[in-house]
C-alpha positions, 0 to 999 in steps of 0.5 A: 181044510186048505186055506184057498178052499175055505175062501171058496166054500163061502157063499154070498148072494147080492141083494137081488141074487147077484153072484157078488154081495151087494155093496153097502154104500152108506156111512150110517144105518137106521134102527127100528127102535131106540133100544136097538141103537143103545144095544148096538153101541153097547156091543150087544146087538149082533148083526146090526150096524150103526156107523161104517167106522165101526163096521159095514156089511161089505167090510164084514164079508171081506173080513169073514173070507180073510178069517176063513183063509187064516183059520181064525174066529173072525177078523177086522179090516182096516184102511191100511196095513199100518192101520191094522198093525198099529191098532192091534199093538195099541190094543194089546199094550199099555203104558209100561209094557214091552214088545219083543220084535224081529229086527228085520221088519217093514220099515213103517212097523219098525218106525212105529215101535222104535220112534212112536210107541215110546211116547206112550211108554211102550218099549221094544227089544229088536232081536234076530227072529231066527235065534230062539234063545235070543228071543227068550232072553229078551223077554221081561216081566213087562213083555206082552207081545212077541212080534214077527213077520212070517217072511221078513221084509226085506231080508226074507228071514223065515220065522219058526212060528212053532218055536215062537209059539212055544215061547209065547205060551211059556211066558203067556204073551201074544204072538202076532205074525204079519203074514203079508209076504206069504199068504196061503203059503204059510198059515200062522194060526195053524202053527200057533200064532195068536193073531195074524196081520196082513197088508191087503195092499200087496198079494191079497189084492194084487192089482196095486190100486187099493190099500188095506189091512186086516187083523185076524184073531179071536172074537174077543180081541176083534170085539175089543178093537171095535169097542166104542169106548176103548177100541183102538180100531174104532177110536184111531179111525183107520176104517176101510171104505166099503167100495174098497172092501168089495174090490179086494174080496173079488181079487181075493178069490184068485189069490191061490192061482196068482200065488202059485204063479208068483212062486213058480216065477220067483223060484225060476229066477232065484235058481238062474241068478244063483247059477250066474254067481249072483248073491241070491236069497230066496226061501225056496233055495236050499242055500237059504238058512231057513229053507228047512223051516219054511218047507216044514211049515208051508202049504206046499202047493202055493210054493215059497212065495214071490219075493227074492233079493239079490245083492249087486254090491253097490247102490250105484249098480243097483240103481243102474240095473233097476232103471235099465230093467224098467226101460226094457219093460221088465218091471217097475222101479217101485215100492210095494209088492204083489203086482202082476208086473215085477216090482223092484227097489233098493230097500235100504234107501226106500221101504227100510229107510226108517232103519238107521244105517248102522242098524241096517249094516248090523242086520245085513241090509247092504246098499246093493240089495235089490228086493224083487216082487216077482210078477205073473209073467207067462214066459219067465225064461224070456224075462230072465234072459232079458234081465241077464242082458241088463245085468251084463250091460251095467257090469254085474255079469 
């Protein structure tokens, strides 16, 4: 089944027959008997609610839709993408365990694995995720998790999820894939991933007004995350508010339409920038090193995603271009992604600033790199012509 169809096939009715499910605006819930309360704390009363940090009807509605989209048994939503990432890593890893991770990942994830997790005796090897031999060489007897992003932030490296899955299964480790950059376009679970993570803040919500995250996986894992005694999601407390869950669920229903437009616009800009002689990276271009891998594992109708990068040489030129494009109302100089307007930033000094400069250079993250989250512009040709004028004005073309 297509992932968007799986979302569409879910049917929820509100308390009074509303076409949207009723929002459960409560932090705590009553029980008809003391025994049911006890059973719920023990995790044995399916469908009962005790406290919204554990779960709520609104959160479960959203979670069910996201699990359907990703093809997993269930999911757990959280207050942020980092709330999902940190909870699942802390749940899967114990003191002394080891993680093998892509070297190009979101700066917050990198900082957690590099700087924070070692406080608990959890160490990470950062490797080129496109080099399967290097990944296998980095695995030790202590490795419990192989972590990557479907399309990496910000360099847009594409993970060979099928290949990574074979390695993970060979060594009996968990393959965790952050699919934030490519919802619908790539279905990691279908390709062999064990756990799929999203920052709901980005494309899935799409309106830059809410932060949220989700862990999609097996029922057993999600039960562990919510366990009142040793569940990382429960005890670390990054719980999503019911009002926000309801808001994201409404936006999720138009994700398939939005992703098609994001992808269409990004493909157009990528071709034009490349033809102008600008160093452009976009998975939809045949010049992308992993174009064939993306094409082989994608859900074709949703395209290659809305993210692209260009390299204009220096940070001064990058900043001048972004400031001028914002002045000309072509988008916003802002972090994050998935908004209806184009967002652009220089990741080396923003979303990837947690990564030391020497490591940025080693992985190919130059100071002149601009990351574009391409918006939903109705006339992308008009947008491109205006962007080109800006590039001429600041001396890039």
